[in-house]
Every structure is written in C-alpha cells, then in structure tokens.
C-alpha positions, 0 to 999 in steps of 0.5 A: 499500499502506498504511503499516500493511501495510508495517510488518506485512510488515517485522515478519514478515520481521524475525521470520523472519530472527531465527528463522533466526539463532536456529536457526543459533546453536542449531545452532552451540552443538550443534556446539560441545558435540559437539566442533565448529566455532566458537570460544567467542568467536564463539558469545559474540558471536552470543549477544550479538547475538541478545540485542541484537536481542531487546532492540531488538524488545522496546523497539519493541513497548513503544513501540508499545503505549505509543503505543496506550495513550496514544491510547486514553486520549485517546479515553476522555477525549473520550468521558468529556467528551462523556458529562458534557456530555450528562448536563448537557444532559439535566438542564436 
C-alpha cells in the first residue's frame, strides 16, 4: 500500500472519530441545558479538547499545503529556467 493511501485512510478515520466526538459533546451540552448529566467542568474540558484537536488538524493541513506550495514553486522555477534557456537557444 502506498504511503499516500495510508495517510488518506488515517485522515478519514481521524475525521470520523472527530465527528463522533463532536456529536457526543453536542449531545452532552443539550443534556446539560435540559438539566442533565455532566458537570460544567467536564463539558469545559471536553470543549477544550475538541478545540485542541481542531487546532492540531489545522496545523497539519497548513503544513501540508505549505509543503505543496513550496514544491510547486520549485517546479515553476525549473520550468521558468528551462523556458529562458530555450528562448536563448532559439535566438542564436
């Protein structure tokens, strides 16, 4: 299996778990609003955990995008150099 496929499968599983966690927190908030189960501190910790998970995901995606942009920039520079060389050769 290729590394990209494993990474993609990991992100799908991670996202599914995150959605389940978010739904569970939303359920607990509704239960709390209507006089229910969790204490306020537990809800606060759960929401902070959700915020931390989201922040980590955003950092990882931003790093991946920056890496892709850097790679693309290098390729464009190579094409630019090749084009300049080709133009010089065609003039002579």
